C-alpha positions as CSV (number, residue, x, y, z in Angstrom):
1,M,-9.5,78.8,-4.5
2,G,-9.2,75.2,-5.7
3,I,-9.6,72.0,-3.8
4,P,-6.5,71.6,-1.6
5,I,-5.6,68.2,-3.1
6,P,-3.3,67.3,-6.1
7,N,-5.0,67.1,-9.5
8,S,-3.9,63.5,-9.8
9,K,-5.7,62.6,-6.6
10,L,-8.8,64.4,-7.7
11,G,-8.6,62.6,-11.1
12,M,-8.3,59.2,-9.3
13,W,-11.4,59.9,-7.2
14,L,-13.4,60.9,-10.2
15,F,-12.2,57.7,-12.0
16,L,-13.1,55.6,-9.0
17,G,-16.6,57.2,-9.1
18,T,-17.0,55.8,-12.6
19,E,-15.7,52.4,-11.5
20,I,-18.2,52.3,-8.7
21,M,-21.0,52.8,-11.2
22,F,-19.5,50.1,-13.4
23,F,-19.5,47.5,-10.7
24,T,-22.8,48.7,-9.3
25,A,-24.4,47.7,-12.6
26,F,-22.9,44.2,-12.4
27,I,-23.8,43.7,-8.7
28,G,-27.3,45.2,-9.1
29,S,-28.0,43.0,-12.1
30,Y,-26.8,40.0,-10.2
31,I,-29.1,40.8,-7.3
32,V,-32.1,41.2,-9.6
33,L,-31.4,37.9,-11.4
34,R,-30.7,36.1,-8.2
35,L,-33.8,37.1,-6.4
36,G,-36.0,36.7,-9.5
37,S,-34.9,33.2,-10.4
38,R,-36.5,30.6,-8.2
39,G,-34.3,27.5,-8.1
40,W,-31.0,29.5,-8.5
41,P,-28.1,27.1,-8.1
42,T,-26.6,27.4,-4.6
43,S,-25.1,24.0,-4.0
44,S,-21.3,23.8,-4.3
45,E,-21.8,20.4,-6.0
46,D,-23.6,22.2,-8.8
47,T,-21.6,25.4,-9.0
48,H,-18.2,24.1,-7.9
49,I,-17.8,27.3,-5.9
50,N,-14.9,26.8,-3.4
51,V,-15.7,28.9,-0.4
52,L,-12.3,28.1,1.2
53,L,-10.3,29.4,-1.7
54,G,-12.6,32.5,-1.9
55,G,-12.0,33.1,1.8
56,V,-8.2,32.8,1.4
57,N,-8.3,35.2,-1.5
58,T,-10.3,37.7,0.6
59,F,-7.6,37.5,3.3
60,V,-4.9,37.9,0.7
61,L,-6.4,41.1,-0.6
62,I,-7.0,42.6,2.8
63,V,-3.3,42.0,3.7
64,S,-2.2,43.5,0.4
65,S,-4.2,46.6,1.2
66,Y,-2.4,46.9,4.5
67,F,0.9,46.6,2.7
68,V,0.0,49.4,0.4
69,V,-0.8,51.6,3.4
70,V,2.5,50.8,4.9
71,A,4.3,51.5,1.6
72,H,2.6,54.9,1.3
73,E,3.5,55.8,4.8
74,A,7.1,54.8,4.1
75,M,7.1,57.0,1.0
76,A,5.9,60.0,3.1
77,Q,8.8,59.3,5.5
78,K,11.2,59.1,2.6
79,N,12.0,55.5,3.6
80,F,12.0,54.3,0.0
81,A,13.6,50.9,0.7
82,K,10.8,50.0,3.0
83,A,8.3,51.3,0.5
84,R,9.8,49.0,-2.2
85,K,9.7,46.1,0.2
86,F,6.0,46.4,1.0
87,L,5.0,47.2,-2.6
88,T,6.9,44.0,-3.6
89,G,4.8,42.2,-1.0
90,T,1.6,43.7,-2.5
91,L,2.6,42.6,-6.0
92,L,3.3,39.1,-4.8
93,L,0.0,38.9,-3.0
94,A,-1.7,40.0,-6.2
95,V,0.0,37.2,-8.1
96,L,-1.1,34.8,-5.3
97,F,-4.7,36.1,-5.7
98,L,-4.7,35.5,-9.4
99,G,-3.1,32.1,-9.0
100,I,-5.9,31.0,-6.6
101,K,-8.5,32.5,-8.9
102,S,-6.9,30.5,-11.8
103,I,-7.3,27.3,-9.8
104,E,-11.0,28.1,-9.3
105,Y,-11.4,28.9,-13.0
106,L,-9.7,25.6,-13.8
107,G,-12.2,23.7,-11.7
108,K,-15.1,25.4,-13.5
109,I,-13.6,24.5,-16.9
110,Q,-12.9,20.9,-15.9
111,H,-16.5,20.5,-14.9
112,D,-17.8,22.5,-17.9
113,I,-19.4,25.1,-15.6
114,L,-19.2,27.7,-18.4
115,P,-21.8,30.1,-19.9
116,G,-23.7,28.4,-22.7
117,H,-22.4,24.9,-21.8
118,I,-24.7,24.0,-18.9
119,A,-27.7,21.8,-19.5
120,E,-30.6,23.3,-17.6
121,T,-33.2,20.6,-18.3
122,S,-33.2,16.8,-18.7
123,S,-33.6,17.0,-22.5
124,Q,-30.7,19.4,-22.7
125,S,-28.6,17.0,-20.6
126,I,-29.4,14.2,-23.0
127,N,-28.5,16.2,-26.0
128,K,-25.3,17.3,-24.3
129,V,-24.3,13.7,-23.8
130,N,-25.0,13.0,-27.4
131,R,-22.8,16.0,-28.6
132,E,-20.0,15.0,-26.3
133,M,-20.1,11.4,-27.3
134,E,-19.9,12.5,-30.9
135,R,-16.8,14.5,-30.1
136,V,-15.2,11.4,-28.5
137,V,-16.0,9.3,-31.5
138,R,-14.6,11.9,-33.9
139,A,-11.5,12.2,-31.8
140,R,-10.9,8.5,-32.0
141,F,-11.5,8.4,-35.7
142,K,-9.1,11.3,-36.2
143,E,-6.3,9.0,-34.8
144,Y,-6.8,6.9,-37.9
145,T,-7.0,9.7,-40.5
146,D,-4.2,11.7,-39.0
147,G,-2.0,8.6,-38.5
148,G,-2.5,7.4,-42.1
149,A,-4.3,4.2,-41.3
150,V,-7.3,5.5,-43.2
151,V,-6.8,7.5,-46.3
152,T,-9.8,9.6,-47.4
153,E,-10.5,13.0,-49.0
154,R,-13.3,13.5,-46.5
155,P,-11.9,12.9,-43.0
156,D,-14.8,14.7,-41.4
157,D,-17.4,12.5,-43.1
158,I,-17.9,10.1,-40.2
159,V,-20.0,7.6,-42.2
160,S,-17.4,7.1,-44.8
161,V,-14.6,7.0,-42.3
162,V,-16.3,4.3,-40.2
163,N,-16.6,2.1,-43.2
164,L,-12.9,2.4,-43.9
165,I,-12.1,1.7,-40.2
166,A,-14.3,-1.4,-40.4
167,A,-12.0,-2.7,-43.2
168,I,-8.8,-2.3,-41.1
169,P,-8.9,-5.6,-39.1
170,G,-8.7,-7.7,-42.3
171,G,-6.8,-5.2,-44.4
172,Q,-3.2,-4.5,-45.4
173,P,-1.1,-1.5,-44.2
174,P,-1.1,1.5,-46.6
175,A,2.1,2.3,-48.5
176,G,4.8,3.6,-46.3
177,M,3.3,2.3,-43.0
178,E,5.1,-0.3,-41.0
179,S,3.3,-3.5,-40.3
180,Y,3.7,-3.2,-36.5
181,V,2.2,0.3,-36.6
182,Y,-0.8,-1.0,-38.6
183,K,-1.2,-3.8,-36.2
184,E,-1.9,-1.3,-33.4
185,Y,-4.7,0.2,-35.5
186,Q,-6.0,-3.3,-36.2
187,D,-6.1,-4.0,-32.4
188,T,-8.0,-0.8,-31.6
189,A,-10.4,-0.7,-34.5
190,P,-13.0,-3.2,-33.1
191,A,-13.3,-1.2,-29.9
192,D,-13.7,2.1,-31.7
193,L,-16.3,0.6,-34.1
194,E,-18.2,-0.6,-31.0
195,L,-18.0,2.9,-29.5
196,F,-19.4,4.4,-32.8
197,R,-22.3,1.9,-32.8
198,E,-23.1,2.7,-29.2
199,W,-23.1,6.4,-29.8
200,M,-25.1,6.0,-33.1
201,N,-27.7,3.9,-31.3
202,L,-28.1,6.7,-28.6
203,H,-28.3,9.3,-31.4
204,Q,-31.0,7.5,-33.2
205,H,-33.1,7.1,-30.0
206,I,-32.7,10.8,-29.3
207,V,-33.9,11.7,-32.9
208,A,-36.8,9.3,-32.6
209,N,-37.4,10.2,-28.9
210,V,-38.0,6.6,-27.9
211,S,-36.8,4.6,-25.0
212,L,-33.6,2.6,-25.3
213,T,-35.7,-0.5,-24.8
214,V,-37.3,0.2,-28.2
215,P,-35.4,-0.5,-31.5
216,A,-34.5,2.8,-33.2
217,L,-33.5,1.4,-36.6
218,P,-35.9,2.6,-39.3
219,A,-37.4,-0.8,-40.2
220,E,-37.7,-2.1,-36.6
221,Y,-38.9,1.3,-35.3
222,L,-41.7,1.5,-37.9
223,A,-42.6,-2.1,-37.1
224,A,-42.9,-1.2,-33.4
225,R,-45.0,1.8,-34.2
226,G,-47.2,-0.2,-36.5
227,S,-48.0,-2.7,-33.7
228,L,-49.4,0.0,-31.5
229,K,-53.1,0.2,-30.8
230,E,-55.0,3.4,-31.3
231,G,-54.1,6.0,-28.7
232,E,-50.9,4.2,-27.7
233,K,-47.4,5.5,-28.2
234,L,-43.9,4.2,-27.7
235,P,-42.2,5.0,-24.4
236,E,-40.1,8.2,-24.6
237,L,-36.4,8.4,-23.9
238,G,-35.8,9.1,-20.2
239,F,-33.0,11.0,-18.5
240,E,-32.4,8.1,-16.1
241,E,-32.0,5.7,-19.0
242,V,-29.3,7.9,-20.5
243,E,-27.6,8.2,-17.1
244,A,-27.5,4.5,-16.7
245,W,-26.3,4.0,-20.3
246,L,-23.5,6.5,-19.8
247,V,-22.4,4.7,-16.6
248,K,-22.2,1.5,-18.6
249,M,-20.1,3.2,-21.3
250,K,-17.7,4.7,-18.8
251,A,-17.2,1.2,-17.2
252,N,-16.4,-0.4,-20.6
253,E,-12.9,-1.9,-20.5
254,K,-12.2,-1.2,-24.1
255,F,-13.2,2.4,-24.6
256,G,-14.5,3.6,-21.1
257,S,-11.4,5.8,-20.5
258,Y,-12.2,7.8,-23.6
259,V,-15.8,8.3,-22.6
260,T,-14.9,9.2,-19.0
261,A,-12.4,11.8,-20.3
262,G,-14.7,13.3,-22.9
263,V,-18.2,13.1,-21.5
264,F,-19.4,14.9,-18.4
265,D,-21.9,13.3,-16.1
266,P,-25.4,14.6,-17.1
267,H,-26.7,16.9,-14.4
268,P,-29.3,19.6,-15.2
269,I,-28.7,22.9,-13.4
270,V,-31.6,25.3,-13.5
271,Y,-30.4,28.9,-14.3
272,G,-26.9,27.4,-14.5
273,N,-25.9,29.5,-17.6
274,I,-27.0,32.8,-16.1
275,F,-25.1,31.9,-12.9
276,A,-22.0,31.1,-14.8
277,S,-22.3,34.3,-16.9
278,C,-22.6,36.4,-13.8
279,Y,-19.8,34.6,-12.0
280,F,-17.3,35.0,-14.9
281,I,-18.3,38.5,-15.8
282,M,-17.9,39.9,-12.2
283,T,-14.9,37.9,-11.2
284,G,-13.3,38.3,-14.6
285,F,-13.6,42.1,-14.6
286,H,-12.3,42.2,-11.1
287,A,-9.3,40.1,-12.1
288,I,-8.6,42.6,-14.9
289,H,-8.6,45.4,-12.3
290,V,-6.2,43.4,-10.2
291,I,-3.8,43.1,-13.2
292,V,-4.1,46.9,-13.8
293,G,-3.1,47.4,-10.1
294,M,-0.1,45.1,-10.5
295,I,1.0,47.2,-13.5
296,L,0.8,50.3,-11.4
297,F,2.9,48.8,-8.6
298,A,5.4,47.3,-11.1
299,A,5.9,50.8,-12.6
300,V,7.0,52.0,-9.1
301,L,9.2,49.0,-8.4
302,K,10.8,49.5,-11.8
303,Q,12.5,52.6,-10.4
304,G,14.6,50.4,-8.1
305,S,17.0,52.4,-6.0
306,G,16.0,55.5,-8.0
307,L,12.7,55.7,-6.3
308,D,12.2,59.1,-4.7
309,E,9.6,61.5,-3.3
310,K,8.4,62.4,-6.8
311,W,6.5,59.0,-6.8
312,T,4.7,59.7,-3.5
313,D,1.5,60.9,-5.1
314,F,1.6,58.0,-7.6
315,V,1.9,55.5,-4.8
316,E,-1.0,57.1,-2.9
317,N,-3.2,57.2,-6.0
318,S,-2.3,53.6,-6.8
319,G,-3.2,52.7,-3.2
320,L,-6.6,54.3,-3.6
321,Y,-7.2,52.3,-6.7
322,W,-6.1,49.1,-4.9
323,H,-8.3,49.7,-1.9
324,F,-11.2,50.0,-4.4
325,V,-10.3,46.7,-5.9
326,D,-10.2,45.2,-2.4
327,L,-13.6,46.7,-1.6
328,V,-15.2,45.3,-4.7
329,W,-14.1,41.8,-3.7
330,I,-15.5,42.3,-0.2
331,F,-18.9,42.6,-2.0
332,L,-18.4,39.9,-4.5
333,F,-17.2,37.2,-2.1
334,P,-20.3,37.0,0.1
335,M,-22.7,37.4,-2.8
336,L,-21.1,34.7,-5.0
337,Y,-19.6,32.3,-2.4
338,I,-21.7,32.5,0.7
339,I,-25.3,33.8,0.2
């Protein structure tokens, strides 16, 4: 005699068993990493974890699970209109959950809290500022090459492009460019050249690993080294120096807005990349499971007024899956947002 449950329900329970193992691996790995990493980032200022949004999402999923229970009960009572109404509510709550999660993800992206992007030491923070400043400079120079103010076969060669931009203030517009358009480039070129010089100065100090108070140009740098006594060395570039330099760059009236938009405040976060990896892997896979649940409910709602008792088992099995999705979040929320 077989188990007195439908094959579809047995299959769903077996599937959920594999899903439990799937998420147990994630959660277990997170616990091991969290407990074994002294200095794990917990401050919301570092992680940009929004406990309020996470709490709202928890409430949203709990309510959606209740709606699924009501919908299944309505299916059993052959009240298909009521079942459709509560399944629609569940679907809308799932959309709300993903919308809130998207807001959280956007906050992480805007603050560059992404795996592989986070500086975990002072030296990494300094190098990150250098890379981001270079992107800002290249973006500004691209305005000239794409706009036709600078014509070159090597638009990515920043050294050759800077020489061409330096000639713009006293130059003539290229063929086909209106004078008033070229005048705009002439007005912005001095500021962009100054931006380039400021970045190049920082870059040279990073390469030489000397304080910003020490000249980093080859001749001056060698002269400064030559004046040292035996056992002395030039002061190294400090994180606080770069922080102060970046504040000055962002406050510059001519190009500060570009720097502010393109360069994040340097802030080392120990184990930040592991944290971000765990966060996005666990919440990302959970979000995928939410989307799968939405597809299941959409398949039922697609029947419209044709929904009948043949879909009762499908709704029940979809509900089991949805309760599992809810349960996983009940574990993820306190681990990632509270503890």
